C-alpha positions in Angstrom: 11.5 -17.6 30.1 11.5 -17.1 26.5 9.8 -14.5 24.8 7.8 -15.4 21.2 9.1 -13.4 18.6 6.6 -11.9 16.1 7.3 -12.5 12.6 8.4 -9.9 10.3 5.9 -8.4 8.1 7.1 -8.6 4.2 6.6 -5.7 1.9 4.1 -7.8 0.0 2.1 -8.5 3.1 2.1 -4.7 4.0 0.9 -3.7 1.0 -1.8 -5.9 0.9 -2.6 -5.3 4.5 -2.6 -1.6 4.0 -5.0 -1.4 1.0 -7.7 -2.5 3.6 -7.1 0.1 6.3 -8.8 3.5 6.5 -5.6 5.3 7.3 -2.2 5.9 5.7 0.5 3.8 7.1 4.4 3.5 6.3 6.4 0.5 6.4 9.7 0.7 7.9 10.9 -2.7 7.0 9.5 -4.5 9.6 6.1 -3.1 10.8 3.4 -0.7 9.9 3.8 2.9 11.4 0.6 4.9 11.4 0.9 8.4 9.7 -0.5 11.1 12.1 -1.8 14.5 11.2 0.9 17.8 10.9 0.5 21.2 12.0 -0.4 24.2 10.2 3.1 25.2 9.1 3.6 21.6 7.9 0.7 21.8 5.9 1.1 25.4 4.6 5.1 24.6 3.4 3.8 21.4 1.7 1.0 23.3 -0.1 3.7 26.0 -1.0 6.0 23.4 -2.1 3.8 21.5 -4.3 2.4 24.4 -5.8 6.0 25.7 -6.6 7.1 22.1 -7.8 3.9 21.8 -10.2 4.5 25.3 -12.0 8.5 24.7 -12.4 7.4 21.5 -14.1 5.0 22.3 -16.4 5.5 20.8 -19.9 8.3 19.1 -18.2 8.6 15.2 -18.6 9.0 15.0 -14.8 5.9 15.3 -12.3 5.6 16.2 -8.5 3.4 14.3 -6.2 2.5 14.8 -2.5 1.8 12.6 0.4 -1.1 11.0 -1.0 0.9 8.6 -3.1 3.7 6.1 -1.8 7.1 5.4 -2.8 9.4 2.3 -2.4 12.6 2.8 -0.7 14.5 -0.2 -0.2 12.4 -2.6 1.7 10.3 0.2 3.4 7.2 2.2 1.9 7.2 5.8 2.5 4.7 8.7 2.1 7.1 11.5 1.4 5.7 15.2 2.0 6.6 15.6 -1.9 8.6 14.1 -4.6 9.3 14.1 -8.1 9.4 11.3 -10.5 10.6 11.6 -14.2 9.7 8.0 -15.5 6.4 7.4 -17.3 3.5 6.7 -14.9 1.8 3.6 -15.0 -2.0 3.9 -14.8 -3.4 2.7 -11.6 0.0 2.5 -10.0 -0.2 2.6 -5.9 3.8 2.8 -5.5 6.5 4.7 -7.1 9.5 2.7 -7.4 11.8 5.4 -8.7 11.3 9.0 -7.2 14.3 11.0 -8.4 14.0 14.0 -5.7 12.4 13.3 -2.3 11.1 15.9 0.2 10.3 15.7 4.3 9.1 18.3 6.1 10.3 17.9 9.6 8.3 17.9 12.8 9.4 17.1 16.5 7.7 13.8 16.3 9.4 12.4 13.1 13.0 14.6 12.9 15.1 11.1 14.3 13.0 9.2 11.4 13.6 11.8 8.7 17.4 12.7 9.1 18.5 9.1 9.9 16.2 6.2 8.9 14.7 7.9 5.7 18.0 9.6 5.0 19.6 6.1 5.0 16.6 4.6 2.9 16.6 7.1 0.3 20.3 7.0 0.0 20.1 3.2 -0.6 17.5 3.9 -3.5 19.6 4.4 -6.9 16.9 6.7 -8.5 17.0 9.1 -5.8 19.3 11.8 -6.5 18.6 14.4 -3.9 16.7 14.3 -0.4 15.7 17.8 0.8 14.7 18.0 4.6 12.8 21.2 5.1 12.7 22.7 8.5 9.2 23.9 9.9 10.4 26.4 12.5 12.9 28.5 10.1 13.4 28.9 6.5 16.1 26.0 5.8 16.6 22.9 4.2 19.2 20.6 4.5 20.1 19.2 1.1 21.5 15.5 0.6 22.7 15.5 -3.3 24.4 12.0 -4.7 27.6 12.8 -6.5 28.7 9.6 -8.1 29.0 6.9 -4.9 29.0 10.0 -2.6 26.5 12.3 -1.0 27.2 16.0 -0.6 25.1 17.7 2.4 24.5 21.4 1.9 22.5 23.7 4.3 20.5 26.4 2.5 18.6 29.3 4.9 17.1 32.4 5.0 16.5 33.9 1.3 18.6 31.4 -0.2 17.7 29.6 -3.6 17.4 25.5 -3.5 18.8 24.5 -6.5 17.2 21.2 -8.1 19.3 20.5 -11.4 18.0 16.9 -11.8 14.8 18.5 -12.8 16.2 22.0 -14.1 14.5 23.6 -11.7 15.2 25.8 -8.4 12.9 26.9 -5.6 13.8 30.3 -3.6 13.0 29.5 0.0 11.2 32.9 0.1 8.5 31.4 -2.1 8.6 28.0 -0.4 7.8 29.4 3.2 5.8 32.4 1.9 2.9 32.8 4.6 4.3 30.9 7.3 4.4 32.6 10.8 7.8 31.0 12.7 7.6 31.0 16.7 10.1 33.6 18.3 13.7 32.8 18.7 14.5 31.5 22.2 16.2 34.2 24.3 19.9 34.0 24.3 21.3 33.5 27.8 24.9 33.8 28.9 
């Protein structure tokens, strides 16, 4: 018995198809993936992040955007929770192809995709110099930074500062997680 394989959707076909949809979809290089809603903490962290980036970038050539605008990473289309672009904007552009810093806020349902799939895609995008994965349950970030041909990973936790040298800025995790209530730590068992 032979199963017919579905044709792989092209990036161009996806962009055309997605423009007619009522909800947002990402494209993983093969098929559309529906974007779902997030939690209160996710939305609050994203709000704080965009606000802090906006304030830090006032008068700077770089601009911050949230998940209302999509980026191209290799053959994929993603709606990161936030990103920074430093090239001039093209009026009416629907896709940004050269972000410099990308931020994702983890959730249970997207953890693998953010840590593995998107990490690989973002590392393969030459313009991206820093990929920041923000935790939702604790004030912490995993920072992947390009260093020549290699990537350096740093863990930032607690009240530490998240350095963003590509845009000559930094964000304190205290500000980033302001107003966020975290779930209690599970009890330690011996």
